[in-house]
Backbone as a printed PyTorch tensor [residue, N CA C, xyz], in Angstrom:
tensor([[[  6.3360, -14.8920,   3.7520],
         [  5.3200, -14.1740,   4.4810],
         [  4.0160, -14.9660,   4.4280]],

        [[  3.3820, -15.1750,   5.5740],
         [  2.1550, -15.9660,   5.5840],
         [  0.9430, -15.0920,   5.2750]],

        [[ -0.0430, -15.7320,   4.6420],
         [ -1.2650, -15.0460,   4.2550],
         [ -2.2670, -15.1210,   5.3970]],

        [[ -2.9750, -14.0520,   5.6490],
         [ -3.9990, -14.0230,   6.6790],
         [ -5.1360, -14.9530,   6.2650]],

        [[ -5.5030, -15.8750,   7.1380],
         [ -6.5690, -16.8240,   6.8200],
         [ -7.9030, -16.2710,   7.3260]],

        [[ -8.8500, -16.1510,   6.4100],
         [-10.1700, -15.6530,   6.7580],
         [-11.0410, -16.7690,   7.3050]],

        [[-11.9080, -16.4320,   8.2340],
         [-12.8830, -17.3930,   8.7380],
         [-13.9770, -17.5760,   7.6870]],

        [[-14.7720, -18.6050,   7.8400],
         [-15.9010, -18.8360,   6.9400],
         [-16.7790, -17.5870,   6.8880]],

        [[-17.1080, -17.0490,   8.0520],
         [-17.9670, -15.8620,   8.1400],
         [-17.3490, -14.6880,   7.3750]],

        [[-16.0740, -14.4630,   7.5400],
         [-15.4000, -13.3650,   6.8430],
         [-15.4150, -13.5730,   5.3310]],

        [[-15.2400, -14.8200,   4.9020],
         [-15.3090, -15.1140,   3.4660],
         [-16.7060, -14.8330,   2.9170]],

        [[-17.7240, -15.2240,   3.6770],
         [-19.1140, -14.9950,   3.2660],
         [-19.3730, -13.5050,   3.1430]],

        [[-18.9650, -12.7380,   4.1260],
         [-19.1960, -11.2940,   4.0850],
         [-18.4110, -10.6500,   2.9480]],

        [[-17.2210, -11.1470,   2.6710],
         [-16.3950, -10.6160,   1.5670],
         [-17.1100, -10.8160,   0.2370]],

        [[-17.6490, -12.0130,   0.0190],
         [-18.3830, -12.2890,  -1.2200],
         [-19.6390, -11.4240,  -1.2830]],

        [[-20.3380, -11.3110,  -0.1710],
         [-21.5700, -10.5260,  -0.1340],
         [-21.3040,  -9.0630,  -0.4920]],

        [[-20.1790,  -8.5330,  -0.0740],
         [-19.8300,  -7.1400,  -0.4120],
         [-19.6640,  -6.9370,  -1.9160]],

        [[-19.3970,  -7.9890,  -2.6580],
         [-19.1980,  -7.8710,  -4.1120],
         [-20.5060,  -7.8880,  -4.9090]],

        [[-21.6210,  -8.2120,  -4.2770],
         [-22.9060,  -8.2430,  -4.9810],
         [-23.2990,  -6.7920,  -5.2800]],

        [[-23.4380,  -6.4260,  -6.5440],
         [-23.7540,  -5.0280,  -6.8650],
         [-25.2170,  -4.6720,  -6.6020]],

        [[-25.4810,  -3.3910,  -6.4640],
         [-26.8650,  -2.9260,  -6.3490],
         [-27.6260,  -3.3910,  -7.5840]],

        [[-28.8710,  -3.7810,  -7.3700],
         [-29.7020,  -4.2420,  -8.4730],
         [-29.5840,  -5.7280,  -8.7510]],

        [[-28.7390,  -6.4130,  -7.9870],
         [-28.5490,  -7.8540,  -8.1530],
         [-28.6680,  -8.5440,  -6.8070]],

        [[-28.9320,  -9.8430,  -6.8430],
         [-28.9710, -10.6710,  -5.6390],
         [-28.1580, -11.9320,  -5.8790]],

        [[-27.7980, -12.5740,  -4.7970],
         [-27.1670, -13.8960,  -4.8460],
         [-27.9740, -14.8130,  -3.9410]],

        [[-27.8700, -16.0930,  -4.1640],
         [-28.5540, -17.0490,  -3.2910],
         [-27.5850, -17.5220,  -2.2080]],

        [[-28.1510, -18.0510,  -1.1390],
         [-27.3380, -18.5920,  -0.0540],
         [-26.4170, -19.6860,  -0.5890]],

        [[-26.9650, -20.5500,  -1.4430],
         [-26.1700, -21.6310,  -2.0210],
         [-25.0710, -21.1300,  -2.9310]],

        [[-25.3600, -20.0860,  -3.6810],
         [-24.3700, -19.4920,  -4.5730],
         [-23.1840, -18.9590,  -3.7580]],

        [[-23.4780, -18.2740,  -2.6760],
         [-22.4060, -17.7490,  -1.8330],
         [-21.6260, -18.8860,  -1.2000]],

        [[-22.3300, -19.9080,  -0.7360],
         [-21.6520, -21.0600,  -0.1360],
         [-20.6640, -21.6740,  -1.1230]],

        [[-21.0870, -21.8430,  -2.3570],
         [-20.1950, -22.4110,  -3.3750],
         [-18.9950, -21.5030,  -3.6250]],

        [[-19.2270, -20.2010,  -3.6650],
         [-18.1420, -19.2520,  -3.9330],
         [-17.0900, -19.2250,  -2.8240]],

        [[-17.4800, -19.5790,  -1.6100],
         [-16.5040, -19.6120,  -0.5180],
         [-15.9380, -21.0100,  -0.2890]],

        [[-16.2620, -21.9330,  -1.2080],
         [-15.6780, -23.2700,  -1.1420],
         [-16.4200, -24.2650,  -0.2830]],

        [[-17.6800, -23.9870,   0.0240],
         [-18.4840, -24.8900,   0.8380],
         [-19.8590, -25.0710,   0.1880]],

        [[-19.9100, -25.8020,  -0.9420],
         [-21.1450, -25.8640,  -1.7380],
         [-22.3820, -26.3780,  -1.0100]],

        [[-22.2230, -27.0740,   0.0970],
         [-23.3860, -27.5480,   0.8610],
         [-23.6440, -26.6740,   2.0900]],

        [[-23.0500, -25.5010,   2.1200],
         [-23.1230, -24.6460,   3.2940],
         [-24.1300, -23.5150,   3.2410]],

        [[-25.2190, -23.6770,   2.4880],
         [-26.2040, -22.6020,   2.3650],
         [-26.7820, -22.1790,   3.7160]],

        [[-27.0750, -23.1390,   4.5750],
         [-27.6300, -22.7920,   5.8960],
         [-26.6060, -22.0490,   6.7410]],

        [[-25.3570, -22.4350,   6.6240],
         [-24.2960, -21.7330,   7.3550],
         [-24.1680, -20.2940,   6.8660]],

        [[-24.3510, -20.0840,   5.5660],
         [-24.3460, -18.7210,   5.0190],
         [-25.4920, -17.9290,   5.6470]],

        [[-26.6450, -18.5510,   5.7770],
         [-27.7870, -17.8930,   6.4150],
         [-27.4810, -17.4710,   7.8360]],

        [[-26.7720, -18.3100,   8.5630],
         [-26.3820, -17.9590,   9.9310],
         [-25.4340, -16.7650,   9.9310]],

        [[-24.5530, -16.7060,   8.9620],
         [-23.6430, -15.5500,   8.8470],
         [-24.4320, -14.2700,   8.5850]],

        [[-25.4590, -14.3770,   7.7720],
         [-26.2740, -13.2030,   7.4760],
         [-26.9940, -12.7210,   8.7380]],

        [[-27.4370, -13.6700,   9.5770],
         [-28.1270, -13.2990,  10.8190],
         [-27.2090, -12.5750,  11.7890]],

        [[-25.9230, -12.8400,  11.7180],
         [-24.9850, -12.2260,  12.6540],
         [-24.2160, -11.0620,  12.0470]],

        [[-24.6250, -10.6310,  10.8720],
         [-23.9850,  -9.4950,  10.2190],
         [-24.1930,  -8.2550,  11.0840]],

        [[-23.1230,  -7.5940,  11.4980],
         [-23.2920,  -6.4380,  12.3870],
         [-23.8670,  -5.1960,  11.7000]],

        [[-23.7090,  -5.0880,  10.3790],
         [-24.2440,  -3.9190,   9.6830],
         [-24.3120,  -4.1720,   8.1880]],

        [[-25.2520,  -3.4900,   7.5220],
         [-25.3490,  -3.6690,   6.0740],
         [-24.1720,  -3.0180,   5.3590]],

        [[-23.4590,  -2.1340,   6.0480],
         [-22.2480,  -1.5840,   5.4660],
         [-21.1530,  -2.6530,   5.4260]],

        [[-21.1530,  -3.5390,   6.4120],
         [-20.1900,  -4.6300,   6.4700],
         [-20.4310,  -5.6200,   5.3370]],

        [[-21.6800,  -5.9630,   5.1290],
         [-22.0670,  -6.8850,   4.0540],
         [-23.5430,  -6.6470,   3.7570]],

        [[-23.8930,  -6.3290,   2.5200],
         [-25.2890,  -6.0370,   2.1840],
         [-26.1380,  -7.3070,   2.1460]],

        [[-26.4310,  -7.8240,   3.3270],
         [-27.1250,  -9.1070,   3.4460],
         [-28.5320,  -9.0820,   2.8590]],

        [[-29.0930,  -7.8960,   2.6310],
         [-30.4180,  -7.8280,   2.0030],
         [-30.3740,  -8.3330,   0.5670]],

        [[-29.1830,  -8.4550,  -0.0140],
         [-29.0370,  -8.9320,  -1.3900],
         [-28.8880, -10.4590,  -1.4680]],

        [[-29.1450, -11.1510,  -0.3750],
         [-29.0350, -12.6130,  -0.3640],
         [-30.4310, -13.1920,  -0.1720]],

        [[-30.8040, -14.1040,  -1.0800],
         [-32.1540, -14.6720,  -1.0910],
         [-32.0880, -16.1930,  -1.2190]],

        [[-33.2350, -16.8230,  -1.0450],
         [-33.3280, -18.2770,  -1.1910],
         [-33.1490, -18.6780,  -2.6570]],

        [[-32.8900, -19.9370,  -2.8900],
         [-32.6240, -20.4350,  -4.2510],
         [-33.8200, -20.3000,  -5.1880]],

        [[-35.0160, -20.1290,  -4.6360],
         [-36.2040, -19.9270,  -5.4690],
         [-36.5950, -18.4500,  -5.5770]],

        [[-35.7550, -17.5550,  -5.0510],
         [-36.0260, -16.1320,  -5.0990],
         [-36.8200, -15.6010,  -3.9220]],

        [[-37.2130, -16.4870,  -3.0310],
         [-37.9950, -16.0750,  -1.8620],
         [-37.1370, -15.2610,  -0.9060]],

        [[-37.7440, -14.2450,  -0.3220],
         [-37.0640, -13.4650,   0.6970],
         [-37.1850, -14.1960,   2.0160]],

        [[-36.0680, -14.3550,   2.6720],
         [-36.0650, -14.9900,   3.9850],
         [-35.7760, -13.9050,   5.0150]],

        [[-35.6210, -14.2710,   6.2610],
         [-35.4460, -13.3010,   7.3340],
         [-34.4470, -12.1990,   7.0440]],

        [[-34.6670, -11.0810,   7.7030],
         [-33.7760,  -9.9370,   7.5590],
         [-33.6630,  -9.2690,   8.9170]],

        [[-32.4720,  -9.3080,   9.4930],
         [-32.2460,  -8.8340,  10.8550],
         [-32.4380,  -7.3320,  11.0290]],

        [[-32.4650,  -6.5840,   9.9360],
         [-32.5630,  -5.1310,  10.0210],
         [-33.9710,  -4.6220,   9.6960]],

        [[-34.9950,  -5.3720,  10.1170],
         [-36.3640,  -4.8760,   9.9370],
         [-37.3430,  -5.8440,   9.3090]],

        [[-36.9240,  -7.0450,   8.9690],
         [-37.8340,  -8.0270,   8.4030],
         [-37.8660,  -8.0110,   6.8810]],

        [[-38.5880,  -8.9530,   6.3150],
         [-38.5840,  -9.1330,   4.8650],
         [-39.2590,  -7.9930,   4.1070]],

        [[-40.2060,  -7.2930,   4.7350],
         [-40.8130,  -6.1510,   4.0430],
         [-39.7850,  -5.0480,   3.8130]],

        [[-38.9310,  -4.8190,   4.8000],
         [-37.8610,  -3.8290,   4.6510],
         [-36.8690,  -4.3090,   3.5930]],

        [[-36.5570,  -5.5970,   3.6310],
         [-35.6330,  -6.1750,   2.6530],
         [-36.1570,  -5.9600,   1.2350]],

        [[-37.4360,  -6.2220,   1.0240],
         [-38.0280,  -6.0540,  -0.3060],
         [-38.0030,  -4.5850,  -0.7230]],

        [[-38.3090,  -3.6890,   0.1870],
         [-38.2950,  -2.2590,  -0.1200],
         [-36.9080,  -1.8090,  -0.5770]],

        [[-35.8910,  -2.2450,   0.1300],
         [-34.5120,  -1.8800,  -0.2310],
         [-34.1570,  -2.4430,  -1.6000]],

        [[-34.4770,  -3.7210,  -1.8250],
         [-34.1600,  -4.3510,  -3.1100],
         [-34.8800,  -3.6610,  -4.2680]],

        [[-36.1340,  -3.2950,  -4.0760],
         [-36.8720,  -2.5780,  -5.1200],
         [-36.2110,  -1.2330,  -5.4270]],

        [[-35.7910,  -0.5160,  -4.3930],
         [-35.1180,   0.7700,  -4.5860],
         [-33.8130,   0.6000,  -5.3500]],

        [[-33.1600,  -0.5560,  -5.1680],
         [-31.8970,  -0.8270,  -5.8530],
         [-32.0990,  -1.3410,  -7.2760]],

        [[-33.3600,  -1.6000,  -7.6650],
         [-33.6420,  -2.0280,  -9.0250],
         [-33.7970,  -3.5200,  -9.2290]],

        [[-33.9140,  -4.2750,  -8.1530],
         [-34.1180,  -5.7200,  -8.2610],
         [-35.5420,  -5.9740,  -8.7500]],

        [[-35.6680,  -6.8900,  -9.7040],
         [-36.9660,  -7.2360, -10.2980],
         [-37.6510,  -8.3270,  -9.4700]],

        [[-38.9660,  -8.1940,  -9.3230],
         [-39.7620,  -9.1770,  -8.5820],
         [-40.8750,  -9.7210,  -9.4590]],

        [[-41.2730, -10.9510,  -9.1640],
         [-42.4950, -11.5500,  -9.6810],
         [-43.2680, -11.9450,  -8.4330]],

        [[-44.3000, -11.1900,  -8.1320],
         [-45.0170, -11.4000,  -6.8750],
         [-44.1010, -11.0570,  -5.7110]],

        [[-43.9910, -11.9870,  -4.7730],
         [-43.1530, -11.7600,  -3.5970],
         [-41.7540, -12.3570,  -3.7360]],

        [[-41.4380, -12.8810,  -4.9100],
         [-40.1250, -13.4940,  -5.1170],
         [-39.2950, -12.6660,  -6.0890]],

        [[-37.9940, -12.6790,  -5.8680],
         [-37.0780, -12.0180,  -6.7910],
         [-37.1100, -12.7720,  -8.1130]],

        [[-37.1460, -12.0510,  -9.2080],
         [-37.0610, -12.6520, -10.5300],
         [-35.5890, -12.9720, -10.7830]],

        [[-35.1980, -14.1950, -10.4920],
         [-33.7980, -14.5820, -10.5960],
         [-33.2870, -14.5550, -12.0350]],

        [[-34.1760, -14.6960, -13.0080],
         [-33.7340, -14.6100, -14.4090],
         [-33.2270, -13.2090, -14.7220]],

        [[-33.7810, -12.2150, -14.0660],
         [-33.4000, -10.8240, -14.3110],
         [-32.3580, -10.3060, -13.3200]],

        [[-32.4480, -10.7470, -12.0670],
         [-31.6800, -10.0880, -11.0090],
         [-30.6000, -10.9320, -10.3420]],

        [[-30.4020, -12.1620, -10.7960],
         [-29.3610, -12.9930, -10.1650],
         [-27.9830, -12.5060, -10.5710]],

        [[-27.1320, -12.3170,  -9.6060],
         [-25.7560, -11.8660,  -9.8230],
         [-24.9300, -12.9780, -10.4400]],

        [[-24.1870, -12.6260, -11.4440],
         [-23.2450, -13.5480, -12.0740],
         [-21.8690, -12.9390, -11.8690]],

        [[-21.0760, -13.5350, -11.0220],
         [-19.7850, -12.9620, -10.6820],
         [-18.8400, -12.8880, -11.8690]],

        [[-19.0760, -13.6810, -12.8750],
         [-18.1510, -13.6810, -14.0210],
         [-18.3150, -12.5030, -14.8890]]])
């Protein structure tokens, strides 16, 4: 029996669904987890085309320095509000990655 092969986008969304509330992942981290360690920008494109936050909680994906980047569902202010409600720690306008970075292990 053959296994269903997921597209890059589907793999990205699958990993994104595993990020728990109160944690974030970086674009590069997700790229590495789907087997494309240099694909951070491609992960960003997947986030832009996410049809719904129920499909993949793209608000939990941030830049490697903790900076909030674009958010298709209302902009970075909405993204920050959601992350704060979920318990993500911030230092200024950046996510405190020492406190809030997701470790899949």
